[in-house]
TIRO-487113 format. One line per field, with one value per residue (C-alpha): residue in one letter; x, y, z. Coordinates in Angstrom, 2 decimals, padded with zeros to 5 digits, m for minus. Layout:
% residues N
aa: [a / ...]
X: [X / ...]
Y: [Y / ...]
Z: [Z / ...]
END
This chain:
% residues 614
aa: [r / a / s / s / t / s / q / c / r / r / v / r / a / r / l / g / t / m / l / g / a / l / l / a / l / a / m / l / g / a / e / n / p / l / g / r / y / s / h / c / q / i / y / m / d / g / r / v / y / v / f / g / g / r / g / f / n / s / t / g / v / k / r / a / l / a / l / f / s / n / i / w / t / f / t / v / e / g / a / l / w / e / q / v / k / f / m / a / d / t / d / g / p / g / p / r / s / g / h / a / c / a / a / v / d / d / s / t / f / y / m / f / g / g / m / a / q / g / h / d / g / k / q / g / l / s / d / e / l / w / r / f / n / l / l / s / k / t / s / g / q / w / t / r / v / g / v / n / p / t / r / r / r / p / d / a / r / s / d / l / a / l / v / y / v / g / k / e / t / l / l / l / l / g / g / c / s / a / r / n / p / k / q / d / g / w / r / f / s / l / t / d / h / s / w / e / q / i / p / f / g / t / n / g / a / s / l / l / p / d / a / p / s / p / p / p / s / s / p / p / s / p / p / p / d / n / s / t / a / l / h / g / t / n / a / t / d / p / d / m / i / e / n / q / k / n / e / t / s / a / p / f / e / i / p / v / g / r / c / a / l / t / a / l / a / i / s / a / m / n / s / d / a / y / l / d / v / l / l / f / g / g / r / v / s / v / s / v / p / d / e / d / d / s / s / d / v / d / e / m / w / s / s / l / a / d / t / w / r / l / r / t / h / h / i / s / g / y / l / n / g / e / l / t / a / a / s / g / e / d / d / s / n / m / k / l / w / e / r / m / s / v / s / q / i / e / d / d / e / d / a / n / s / q / p / v / k / d / e / e / q / a / q / s / n / r / g / w / r / l / q / a / m / l / l / n / r / s / d / h / a / a / v / l / h / g / n / s / l / y / v / v / g / g / l / y / t / d / l / e / q / r / s / v / f / i / v / k / d / l / v / a / l / a / l / s / d / h / t / w / s / r / r / a / s / g / p / t / w / r / f / g / h / s / l / t / d / d / l / d / n / g / r / m / i / l / y / g / g / a / g / g / m / e / v / f / s / d / v / w / v / y / t / f / a / s / g / e / w / a / a / l / d / v / g / r / n / s / r / e / y / s / t / l / l / m / s / l / l / i / g / g / v / g / i / m / l / c / l / c / v / l / f / g / i / l / f / r / r / s / r / r / l / v / w / r / r / g / r / a / m / i / v / m / r / p / p / a / v / r / g / t / s / g / r / g / a / s / a / e / a / i / a / a / l / p / v / v / k / w / t / e / v / r / k / g / h / f / g / d / e / i / p / d / v / e / a / d / s / a / p / a / p / i / i / n / s / a / p / v / s / k / s / v / a / g / a / g / s / v / s / a / v / p / v / s / a / d / a / g / g / s / v / s / t / a / p / v / s / a / a / p / v / s]
X: [m035.09 / m031.99 / m033.03 / m033.50 / m029.99 / m028.39 / m030.27 / m029.04 / m025.49 / m025.70 / m027.07 / m024.27 / m021.65 / m022.99 / m023.23 / m019.59 / m018.47 / m020.30 / m018.96 / m015.41 / m015.73 / m017.15 / m014.48 / m011.75 / m013.22 / m013.43 / m009.80 / m008.84 / m010.69 / m008.86 / m005.45 / m005.06 / m003.28 / m005.22 / m004.61 / m001.59 / 000.74 / 004.20 / 005.36 / 008.40 / 008.41 / 011.24 / 011.53 / 013.39 / 013.52 / 010.60 / 008.29 / 007.14 / 007.63 / 005.82 / 006.65 / 004.90 / 003.02 / 000.00 / m003.65 / m007.09 / m007.21 / m010.41 / m012.72 / m015.81 / m017.53 / m015.81 / m012.16 / m009.06 / m005.57 / m002.97 / 000.63 / 001.41 / 004.28 / 003.66 / 005.35 / 003.32 / 004.55 / 002.79 / 003.13 / 001.88 / 001.16 / m001.15 / m002.40 / m001.97 / m001.00 / 000.69 / 001.72 / 005.35 / 005.89 / 008.55 / 010.83 / 012.89 / 011.99 / 011.94 / 008.89 / 011.07 / 011.08 / 007.41 / 004.73 / 006.01 / 005.63 / 007.86 / 010.82 / 013.14 / 014.23 / 016.99 / 017.55 / 021.14 / 020.39 / 017.47 / 017.08 / 018.13 / 017.02 / 017.80 / 015.38 / 016.08 / 014.10 / 010.48 / 007.70 / 007.57 / 005.12 / 006.42 / 004.91 / 003.21 / 001.37 / 003.30 / 004.74 / 008.10 / 010.89 / 013.33 / 017.07 / 017.25 / 018.76 / 017.30 / 018.11 / 015.56 / 016.67 / 014.29 / 014.36 / 011.73 / 009.32 / 006.95 / 009.11 / 012.09 / 013.96 / 014.52 / 017.86 / 018.70 / 022.03 / 024.46 / 026.62 / 030.11 / 029.62 / 032.80 / 031.48 / 028.84 / 025.56 / 022.41 / 019.70 / 016.04 / 014.06 / 011.32 / 010.62 / 014.25 / 015.95 / 018.09 / 020.10 / 022.39 / 025.30 / 027.25 / 030.45 / 028.66 / 027.67 / 024.39 / 023.71 / 021.20 / 019.99 / 017.74 / 014.64 / 012.52 / 012.06 / 008.69 / 008.79 / 012.59 / 014.29 / 017.52 / 020.56 / 022.90 / 023.76 / 025.47 / 027.37 / 027.10 / 029.51 / 027.92 / 031.30 / 032.35 / 028.89 / 030.11 / 028.46 / 030.29 / 028.81 / 028.91 / 028.37 / 024.62 / 022.56 / 023.81 / 025.50 / 027.26 / 028.55 / 031.01 / 032.79 / 033.77 / 037.26 / 037.37 / 033.83 / 032.81 / 029.84 / 026.52 / 026.28 / 024.51 / 021.94 / 020.44 / 016.88 / 016.24 / 013.11 / 012.80 / 009.80 / 007.72 / 010.38 / 013.11 / 016.01 / 018.21 / 021.93 / 024.42 / 027.76 / 026.98 / 024.56 / 021.04 / 018.68 / 015.44 / 014.35 / 011.97 / 014.60 / 017.00 / 014.22 / 013.10 / 016.58 / 017.88 / 020.67 / 022.80 / 024.41 / 026.42 / 030.17 / 030.61 / 032.62 / 031.13 / 027.36 / 025.40 / 021.62 / 019.78 / 018.55 / 014.99 / 012.52 / 009.98 / 012.48 / 013.46 / 017.02 / 017.84 / 021.03 / 022.21 / 025.11 / 028.33 / 030.70 / 033.13 / 031.27 / 033.71 / 033.08 / 030.18 / 026.78 / 025.89 / 022.75 / 020.03 / 018.10 / 014.83 / 012.31 / 011.24 / 010.08 / 011.53 / 009.98 / 009.65 / 008.17 / 005.53 / 003.78 / 000.47 / m002.50 / m004.28 / m001.28 / 001.68 / 003.88 / 003.39 / 004.61 / 003.26 / 005.36 / 004.59 / 006.08 / 007.52 / 007.91 / 011.10 / 011.80 / 015.59 / 017.48 / 020.99 / 023.54 / 025.92 / 029.30 / 029.57 / 033.15 / 034.26 / 032.71 / 035.83 / 037.67 / 035.21 / 034.59 / 037.12 / 036.73 / 039.88 / 039.81 / 041.82 / 042.15 / 041.42 / 043.98 / 044.59 / 042.42 / 043.14 / 041.12 / 039.25 / 037.69 / 036.36 / 032.96 / 030.83 / 027.33 / 026.22 / 023.05 / 021.24 / 019.75 / 016.68 / 015.03 / 011.46 / 008.73 / 007.17 / 003.48 / 001.87 / m001.42 / m003.47 / m001.81 / m005.23 / m005.19 / m002.95 / m004.45 / m003.92 / m005.47 / m004.88 / m004.97 / m003.71 / m000.74 / m000.02 / m000.07 / 002.11 / 004.66 / 004.47 / 008.24 / 008.32 / 004.77 / 003.72 / 007.04 / 006.61 / 003.11 / 004.37 / 007.65 / 007.55 / 006.52 / 007.18 / 005.88 / 006.02 / 007.37 / 010.03 / 011.97 / 014.88 / 014.26 / 016.61 / 017.93 / 014.96 / 013.68 / 009.93 / 008.04 / 004.41 / 002.04 / 002.92 / 002.14 / 002.58 / 002.53 / 001.45 / 002.72 / 000.65 / m002.60 / m001.46 / m002.64 / m001.40 / m002.43 / m002.31 / m001.02 / m001.63 / 000.49 / 003.44 / 006.46 / 009.76 / 013.22 / 015.40 / 018.93 / 020.42 / 019.23 / 017.81 / 014.31 / 011.14 / 007.99 / 004.56 / 003.33 / m000.05 / m001.95 / m003.30 / m003.96 / m006.00 / m004.50 / m002.32 / 000.80 / 002.84 / 002.55 / 005.36 / 006.86 / 009.34 / 010.89 / 010.30 / 013.26 / 012.96 / 009.37 / 009.69 / 007.20 / 006.88 / 004.51 / 002.65 / 000.90 / m001.12 / m000.95 / m003.44 / m005.58 / m008.02 / m009.86 / m009.01 / m006.21 / m005.65 / m004.89 / m004.92 / m002.07 / m001.22 / 001.23 / 002.76 / 004.28 / 007.12 / 006.81 / 003.13 / 003.09 / m000.17 / m001.41 / m003.41 / m005.09 / m004.66 / m007.82 / m007.26 / m010.98 / m011.25 / m009.03 / m010.14 / m011.43 / m014.78 / m015.13 / m013.99 / m016.76 / m019.32 / m018.15 / m018.23 / m021.80 / m022.74 / m021.01 / m022.95 / m026.23 / m025.63 / m024.96 / m028.22 / m030.26 / m028.76 / m029.36 / m032.99 / m033.46 / m031.87 / m034.16 / m037.23 / m036.29 / m035.88 / m039.28 / m041.08 / m039.38 / m040.41 / m044.02 / m044.29 / m043.03 / m045.56 / m048.38 / m047.48 / m047.33 / m050.74 / m052.42 / m050.97 / m050.39 / m051.45 / m049.35 / m046.31 / m046.95 / m047.28 / m044.39 / m041.78 / m038.20 / m036.15 / m033.96 / m030.31 / m029.58 / m033.17 / m034.23 / m036.59 / m039.77 / m041.21 / m041.52 / m042.06 / m045.32 / m043.71 / m042.71 / m046.22 / m047.78 / m045.49 / m046.76 / m048.90 / m052.66 / m054.82 / m058.54 / m060.79 / m062.66 / m059.46 / m058.84 / m062.22 / m061.43 / m058.38 / m055.76 / m053.63 / m054.55 / m057.68 / m061.00 / m063.04 / m066.60 / m069.58 / m071.12 / m074.65 / m075.29 / m078.33 / m076.84 / m073.38 / m071.86 / m069.99 / m066.36 / m064.05 / m061.15 / m058.23 / m056.61 / m053.02 / m050.88 / m049.40 / m045.71 / m044.88 / m041.57 / m040.58 / m037.31 / m036.00 / m038.95 / m041.32 / m042.20 / m045.11 / m044.93 / m048.37 / m049.59 / m051.51 / m055.22 / m056.55 / m059.97 / m060.54 / m063.12 / m065.72 / m065.79 / m064.13 / m061.62 / m058.31 / m056.23 / m054.15 / m056.17 / m054.94 / m054.67 / m056.09 / m053.47 / m051.36 / m047.72 / m045.46]
Y: [041.39 / 043.28 / 042.86 / 039.12 / 038.80 / 040.63 / 038.45 / 035.31 / 036.61 / 037.27 / 033.77 / 032.21 / 034.22 / 033.11 / 029.53 / 029.62 / 031.02 / 028.30 / 025.54 / 026.83 / 026.85 / 023.33 / 022.09 / 023.62 / 021.95 / 018.66 / 018.90 / 019.70 / 016.64 / 014.51 / 015.35 / 011.98 / 008.88 / 005.74 / 002.88 / 000.74 / m002.02 / m003.34 / 000.27 / 001.94 / 004.67 / 006.93 / 009.78 / 012.86 / 016.40 / 015.95 / 014.44 / 010.98 / 010.13 / 007.17 / 005.80 / 003.24 / 000.21 / m001.81 / m001.00 / m000.44 / 002.07 / 003.72 / 003.88 / 002.88 / m000.46 / m001.37 / m001.37 / m003.41 / m003.76 / m001.55 / m000.44 / 003.16 / 005.39 / 008.57 / 009.95 / 011.41 / 013.31 / 013.50 / 015.81 / 014.52 / 017.91 / 019.03 / 015.53 / 016.62 / 014.67 / 016.41 / 014.86 / 015.35 / 016.68 / 015.16 / 017.64 / 017.24 / 014.99 / 011.57 / 010.17 / 008.05 / 004.30 / 003.90 / 001.91 / m000.86 / m002.72 / m004.90 / m002.54 / m001.22 / 002.32 / 003.77 / 007.42 / 008.66 / 012.17 / 014.58 / 015.16 / 011.96 / 008.35 / 005.33 / 002.70 / m000.78 / m003.56 / m004.50 / m005.76 / m003.02 / m002.18 / m001.09 / 001.33 / m001.59 / m002.48 / m005.72 / m006.44 / m007.97 / m007.93 / m005.03 / m004.76 / m000.97 / 001.37 / 004.90 / 008.02 / 010.66 / 014.17 / 016.55 / 020.05 / 021.30 / 019.78 / 018.76 / 018.47 / 016.42 / 014.71 / 011.05 / 009.87 / 006.34 / 005.29 / 003.76 / 000.88 / m000.31 / m002.67 / m004.60 / m005.77 / m008.32 / m006.99 / m008.32 / m009.66 / m008.63 / m009.29 / m008.03 / m008.06 / m007.29 / m005.13 / m002.05 / m000.34 / 002.67 / 001.96 / 005.20 / 006.02 / 006.14 / 002.46 / 000.61 / m003.01 / m005.19 / m008.39 / m011.17 / m010.79 / m013.14 / m014.21 / m015.96 / m018.50 / m018.63 / m016.63 / m015.00 / m016.53 / m013.56 / m010.17 / m007.16 / m003.99 / m000.92 / 002.00 / 005.38 / 006.79 / 004.43 / 002.86 / m000.73 / m003.81 / m006.42 / m009.64 / m010.25 / m013.42 / m014.00 / m017.08 / m020.24 / m018.38 / m016.08 / m019.07 / m019.77 / m016.55 / m017.96 / m019.56 / m023.25 / m023.14 / m026.38 / m028.29 / m028.21 / m030.90 / m034.08 / m033.75 / m030.67 / m031.39 / m030.96 / m028.82 / m026.28 / m026.22 / m023.06 / m021.24 / m021.92 / m019.98 / m021.51 / m020.82 / m021.96 / m023.54 / m023.73 / m025.06 / m025.12 / m024.44 / m025.76 / m028.39 / m027.54 / m028.21 / m025.70 / m023.15 / m023.56 / m022.86 / m020.33 / m019.06 / m021.94 / m019.69 / m021.41 / m020.91 / m021.56 / m018.60 / m018.67 / m018.73 / m016.75 / m016.48 / m018.35 / m016.35 / m015.05 / m012.43 / m010.10 / m009.45 / m006.31 / m005.01 / m001.84 / 000.13 / 000.19 / 002.01 / 000.04 / m000.16 / 002.10 / 005.31 / 006.11 / 002.78 / 001.64 / 001.13 / m002.45 / m004.11 / m005.84 / m008.45 / m010.03 / m012.51 / m013.08 / m016.18 / m019.12 / m021.69 / m025.21 / m028.50 / m030.16 / m033.53 / m033.29 / m034.00 / m036.14 / m037.81 / m038.50 / m039.22 / m035.68 / m032.44 / m028.89 / m025.76 / m023.31 / m020.26 / m020.68 / m017.57 / m017.05 / m015.75 / m015.50 / m012.27 / m011.52 / m008.76 / m007.99 / m006.53 / m004.31 / m003.17 / m006.81 / m007.19 / m006.13 / m009.20 / m011.55 / m009.93 / m011.98 / m015.28 / m014.70 / m013.83 / m010.67 / m009.41 / m005.76 / m003.52 / m004.49 / m007.64 / m011.31 / m013.79 / m015.14 / m011.75 / m011.24 / m012.77 / m011.29 / m012.44 / m012.85 / m014.75 / m013.40 / m015.81 / m014.50 / m015.27 / m016.32 / m013.86 / m011.64 / m011.62 / m008.27 / m009.44 / m012.60 / m015.24 / m016.29 / m013.29 / m015.35 / m017.97 / m021.35 / m024.47 / m026.85 / m025.07 / m028.11 / m028.45 / m024.76 / m025.00 / m028.09 / m026.56 / m023.05 / m022.75 / m022.62 / m022.73 / m019.28 / m017.87 / m019.22 / m017.76 / m014.40 / m014.03 / m016.05 / m013.53 / m012.02 / m008.97 / m007.09 / m003.63 / m002.72 / 000.24 / 000.68 / 003.17 / 003.64 / 000.23 / m001.82 / m003.33 / m002.81 / m005.14 / m004.59 / m006.99 / m009.27 / m012.80 / m016.01 / m019.36 / m022.52 / m025.52 / m027.94 / m026.20 / m025.28 / m021.78 / m018.22 / m015.88 / m012.08 / m010.76 / m007.33 / m007.25 / m005.00 / m006.83 / m005.38 / m006.90 / m005.29 / m005.38 / m005.04 / m008.44 / m009.96 / m010.25 / m010.12 / m008.56 / m007.79 / m004.19 / m002.54 / m003.53 / m000.73 / m000.94 / m003.83 / m006.98 / m006.10 / m006.91 / m005.06 / m001.83 / 000.66 / 002.05 / 004.86 / 006.26 / 009.92 / 010.12 / 013.82 / 013.46 / 010.05 / 008.24 / 005.93 / 006.41 / 003.55 / 003.82 / 001.55 / m002.20 / m004.89 / m007.36 / m009.83 / m008.01 / m004.53 / m002.17 / 000.48 / 004.18 / 005.06 / 006.61 / 005.57 / 007.02 / 005.10 / 007.16 / 005.34 / 007.22 / 006.42 / 003.12 / 004.04 / 004.01 / 006.87 / 006.98 / 010.32 / 012.00 / 012.76 / 012.55 / 016.23 / 015.58 / 012.05 / 010.76 / 010.11 / 013.88 / 014.21 / 011.86 / 013.82 / 017.13 / 015.78 / 014.59 / 018.06 / 019.55 / 017.44 / 018.00 / 021.75 / 021.96 / 020.16 / 022.35 / 025.59 / 024.56 / 023.73 / 027.08 / 028.93 / 027.26 / 027.87 / 031.51 / 032.00 / 030.44 / 032.54 / 035.72 / 035.17 / 034.34 / 037.46 / 039.65 / 038.18 / 038.73 / 042.40 / 042.90 / 041.35 / 043.49 / 046.74 / 046.00 / 049.42 / 051.13 / 049.13 / 049.69 / 053.44 / 053.68 / 056.01 / 054.84 / 055.34 / 058.38 / 057.86 / 059.03 / 058.72 / 056.29 / 054.46 / 055.36 / 057.93 / 061.76 / 063.63 / 065.41 / 068.82 / 067.84 / 066.65 / 069.89 / 071.99 / 070.38 / 072.70 / 072.07 / 072.66 / 072.87 / 071.32 / 074.59 / 076.25 / 073.50 / 074.19 / 077.91 / 077.11 / 077.20 / 074.82 / 076.28 / 077.03 / 077.23 / 074.06 / 074.62 / 073.42 / 070.22 / 069.41 / 066.00 / 065.34 / 066.58 / 065.14 / 061.90 / 061.83 / 062.74 / 059.80 / 059.82 / 057.64 / 055.68 / 056.34 / 056.42 / 059.64 / 059.74 / 061.50 / 061.88 / 063.18 / 064.96 / 067.45 / 069.59 / 067.57 / 068.71 / 067.36 / 066.67 / 066.59 / 066.05 / 069.07 / 068.74 / 069.39 / 069.33 / 067.87 / 068.93 / 066.49 / 068.06 / 065.07 / 065.77 / 063.87 / 064.15 / 061.97 / 061.05 / 062.12 / 059.13 / 059.46 / 057.18 / 058.94 / 059.53 / 058.05]
Z: [m046.91 / m045.82 / m042.20 / m042.76 / m044.23 / m041.32 / m038.83 / m040.54 / m040.48 / m036.76 / m036.16 / m038.23 / m036.35 / m032.97 / m034.21 / m035.34 / m031.98 / m030.10 / m032.37 / m031.96 / m028.17 / m028.08 / m030.46 / m028.29 / m025.22 / m027.07 / m028.11 / m024.53 / m023.33 / m025.92 / m024.46 / m022.77 / m024.06 / m024.73 / m022.31 / m023.12 / m021.95 / m022.91 / m023.27 / m021.74 / m019.11 / m018.01 / m015.51 / m016.68 / m015.34 / m012.94 / m015.57 / m016.60 / m020.28 / m021.89 / m025.34 / m027.53 / m026.27 / m027.31 / m026.60 / m028.05 / m030.89 / m029.58 / m026.58 / m028.56 / m028.85 / m032.11 / m031.15 / m031.94 / m030.51 / m032.14 / m031.64 / m030.62 / m031.73 / m029.75 / m026.63 / m023.77 / m020.75 / m017.39 / m014.38 / m011.05 / m009.49 / m012.27 / m013.13 / m016.74 / m019.86 / m022.81 / m026.11 / m027.13 / m030.64 / m032.88 / m034.61 / m037.82 / m040.75 / m039.11 / m037.36 / m035.10 / m034.54 / m035.41 / m033.58 / m031.30 / m028.02 / m025.85 / m026.34 / m023.62 / m022.73 / m020.56 / m019.64 / m019.58 / m018.28 / m017.86 / m021.59 / m023.39 / m023.44 / m025.63 / m026.97 / m028.35 / m030.04 / m029.58 / m031.82 / m034.46 / m037.23 / m040.61 / m043.12 / m044.86 / m041.65 / m041.08 / m037.63 / m036.81 / m034.23 / m034.35 / m033.68 / m033.99 / m031.43 / m031.25 / m029.25 / m028.24 / m027.24 / m025.53 / m027.01 / m024.55 / m022.07 / m024.86 / m027.98 / m029.05 / m031.85 / m032.72 / m034.12 / m035.20 / m033.73 / m036.16 / m034.98 / m035.80 / m038.76 / m037.96 / m034.57 / m033.67 / m032.46 / m030.73 / m033.00 / m033.01 / m029.82 / m027.52 / m023.76 / m022.96 / m020.32 / m021.07 / m018.31 / m018.24 / m015.87 / m016.26 / m018.12 / m021.49 / m021.27 / m021.81 / m020.85 / m022.71 / m021.02 / m022.29 / m024.40 / m026.49 / m030.08 / m030.35 / m027.48 / m027.31 / m024.55 / m025.67 / m023.99 / m024.32 / m022.85 / m024.44 / m023.57 / m025.80 / m025.81 / m026.47 / m027.52 / m030.34 / m030.97 / m030.65 / m029.12 / m027.04 / m025.69 / m021.93 / m019.87 / m019.57 / m020.42 / m022.05 / m024.90 / m022.47 / m020.51 / m023.30 / m022.39 / m019.01 / m018.93 / m017.99 / m016.64 / m014.92 / m016.25 / m014.36 / m011.67 / m012.83 / m010.05 / m011.67 / m012.88 / m016.63 / m016.17 / m013.36 / m011.01 / m010.53 / m008.49 / m011.06 / m009.64 / m012.33 / m012.30 / m014.93 / m013.96 / m010.27 / m007.76 / m009.13 / m006.23 / m007.71 / m005.21 / m002.31 / 000.37 / m001.12 / m001.61 / 001.98 / 003.26 / 000.77 / 002.98 / 001.69 / m000.88 / m003.55 / m003.60 / m007.30 / m008.68 / m012.18 / m011.71 / m014.25 / m014.62 / m017.32 / m020.30 / m019.93 / m021.11 / m019.45 / m016.65 / m014.74 / m014.46 / m012.53 / m011.89 / m008.29 / m006.67 / m006.56 / m003.61 / m005.45 / m006.28 / m009.09 / m010.82 / m012.97 / m011.43 / m010.58 / m011.97 / m009.95 / m011.96 / m010.85 / m012.27 / m015.85 / m017.69 / m019.60 / m021.91 / m020.46 / m021.63 / m019.46 / m020.07 / m021.86 / m019.59 / m022.17 / m023.78 / m021.51 / m024.50 / m025.73 / m024.15 / m024.04 / m024.23 / m021.42 / m019.85 / m016.38 / m014.22 / m012.22 / m008.71 / m008.54 / m007.85 / m009.14 / m008.80 / m011.67 / m010.74 / m013.78 / m013.29 / m013.77 / m017.22 / m019.10 / m017.82 / m019.54 / m022.90 / m024.87 / m023.03 / m021.03 / m017.35 / m016.79 / m013.25 / m012.66 / m011.07 / m007.46 / m007.64 / m008.12 / m010.12 / m007.11 / m006.36 / m009.88 / m009.33 / m012.09 / m011.08 / m007.48 / m006.81 / m003.78 / m001.26 / 000.51 / 003.83 / 004.43 / 003.57 / 006.18 / 005.23 / 006.03 / 004.51 / 004.49 / 002.34 / 001.06 / m001.24 / m003.55 / m005.92 / m004.22 / m005.68 / m002.74 / 000.62 / 002.56 / 000.26 / 000.59 / 004.39 / 004.47 / 002.12 / 003.53 / 003.49 / m000.32 / m001.70 / m000.51 / m001.56 / m005.08 / m005.25 / m004.10 / m005.95 / m009.16 / m011.78 / m015.18 / m017.06 / m013.76 / m012.92 / m010.36 / m008.96 / m006.59 / m003.80 / m000.90 / 000.03 / m001.21 / m004.43 / m004.98 / m007.33 / m008.43 / m010.19 / m013.09 / m014.26 / m012.27 / m014.05 / m012.23 / m014.16 / m012.07 / m012.97 / m016.49 / m015.60 / m015.62 / m012.80 / m012.71 / m009.40 / m007.85 / m004.72 / m003.91 / m002.51 / m001.34 / m000.98 / 001.67 / 000.28 / 003.75 / 005.03 / 001.80 / 003.26 / 001.17 / 002.63 / 001.27 / 001.27 / 000.71 / m002.42 / m004.55 / m008.30 / m009.60 / m011.14 / m014.11 / m016.14 / m018.74 / m016.75 / m016.05 / m012.85 / m012.19 / m009.02 / m008.18 / m005.82 / m004.98 / m003.75 / m002.09 / m004.30 / m007.28 / m010.23 / m011.95 / m015.30 / m017.58 / m017.99 / m018.94 / m017.05 / m018.52 / m021.31 / m020.01 / m020.96 / m018.29 / m018.63 / m014.93 / m012.94 / m009.38 / m006.87 / m003.96 / m001.14 / 000.59 / 003.88 / 004.44 / 002.58 / 000.81 / m002.79 / m004.31 / m007.70 / m009.46 / m010.71 / m014.37 / m015.22 / m016.16 / m019.14 / m019.87 / m023.19 / m021.57 / m021.25 / m024.85 / m025.98 / m023.97 / m025.42 / m028.94 / m028.35 / m027.11 / m030.13 / m032.61 / m030.75 / m030.54 / m034.27 / m035.03 / m032.69 / m034.02 / m037.64 / m036.87 / m035.11 / m038.01 / m040.56 / m038.38 / m037.89 / m041.64 / m042.37 / m039.76 / m040.91 / m044.54 / m043.59 / m041.45 / m044.30 / m046.72 / m044.23 / m043.79 / m047.57 / m048.13 / m045.48 / m046.69 / m050.36 / m051.64 / m049.03 / m050.03 / m053.77 / m053.37 / m050.97 / m052.43 / m052.71 / m049.58 / m049.46 / m048.54 / m045.10 / m043.83 / m041.23 / m043.63 / m041.65 / m044.17 / m044.15 / m040.94 / m040.02 / m040.61 / m044.16 / m044.94 / m043.57 / m045.78 / m048.98 / m051.28 / m051.19 / m054.36 / m054.11 / m056.72 / m057.27 / m058.27 / m060.76 / m062.37 / m062.59 / m064.71 / m062.04 / m064.15 / m067.59 / m069.62 / m067.84 / m067.90 / m069.22 / m067.28 / m068.51 / m067.63 / m066.35 / m068.55 / m071.80 / m071.73 / m070.56 / m067.35 / m067.68 / m068.06 / m065.65 / m066.64 / m063.86 / m064.75 / m061.62 / m060.38 / m059.72 / m056.51 / m054.88 / m051.54 / m051.40 / m048.99 / m047.84 / m050.05 / m053.58 / m055.61 / m059.34 / m061.03 / m064.60 / m066.19 / m066.91 / m070.49 / m072.17 / m075.60 / m078.16 / m076.95 / m073.55 / m071.88 / m069.24 / m069.44 / m066.37 / m064.12 / m061.10 / m057.71 / m055.47 / m052.03 / m050.58 / m047.98 / m048.69 / m046.03]
END
């Protein structure tokens, strides 16, 4: 029984070791974020950091869309994901998507807005501004930024753009509330925590002094290209799009408010001044006639293709609605927004890769149709590298077909000659993905996004020198491996438990079989002596035991002499079957019971068992 207990303990110990190893491997395999879109991605200190987003809450069959609140960091060289731990008491902004982030240095980034989920599980738009400070590569602290209560501030929104332009200043542009694009822009000071509205959208137009009204020839609803400009020439007709070098000379053009746009900081002419901002694309809400009832209209999103440059160092002259010339400049040189006219597209790939309903119409209107199919997009991702703007994927809306297309191409705008060109396609069709520029290594890094019914978790790298895409292999740490390891863990536990039970049953049956075959031996076995091996007395100890002959017993060796009893005159002696107690100790001594004769001639003695002593 003692041996059985020790065997079971050894089995349990080995089982625990195996379970711990499998559990550690399973946890290692789980160190990958779930696929997501509408998140934010920043590049700090040689690492990619991803916060929030929307995606499926599991990889199983029964899954649902959920909002995420965690931060993950990724290193390209090791193809390794690590989750960032939150320090201090606060859990941060909480789950959200459609927010915007901007890094101010290698250890700090700011986050604004988005569709957030509260503690009660309800979702709503947010107007909060948060700061995240890295304490190490994989840990940091969230802090909610308080604002000046005496100043106006932007209201809640999602799908906005947030840009850091230097000198402790953030710019917020656009965004959406339901199906209503926000028609305002804001500047935030990191020193005094105050918001100031800047000219952007229809609300921002009121900040312009004596701004002329839009020309009466401007159409009420923009076509698919929709390079809408306020208070200036509105280039929305095919002739203007075909010949886009006819740049408007209106001094007070500003872009229309929009959401799902991209805005990136770009070096200004004066290196000591603020960074300029390059704005591209987005979407607006338009009304189109209903196909079944012409008297009714449908609300649809219309994707944009216009590109603008914001002269940030001129913003201060427009904050209070009064034009104030900067030092050394006159009013005519203070053009805040500059709309960029672009040349025709240089197609590096077959144009048939784009979704075209009517091929003849596309060929006849090649001057603007293919451009609209290539450039008009929202929910895309973009980076500035060198002297070019790179745009990947997104959504294209075709108002004629009442359809939304997902695009996959990579297009680049050369800022030197304002020429768009198409580059190599890599990742599959997607929108809501993220893209950051790894300037030191000459590459850009793409993560996540959604397409159709899929939410992606893959990572792609585009090398600018070779012009090629490469998908990073993160399968060794993927959740598919985690699922496999968890299956092995559960199966291993079941097998080990079955083996343990079977071993216990066989061990008990074998012990019972041995006892039944040698029952007398086991009954007469003396108690084990401490310090012995448990295998019985040695041959030498048995040989040293005293031997008493039966003849000596009859001669009275143990006492009085036993008289002879004739077999025919007296009954046979009765021998009681009381057991004899023997013990083996040291050299082996024998303890016997004396023999005595009663008056009737019967002999009463303890019988000597013939069973060997072991």
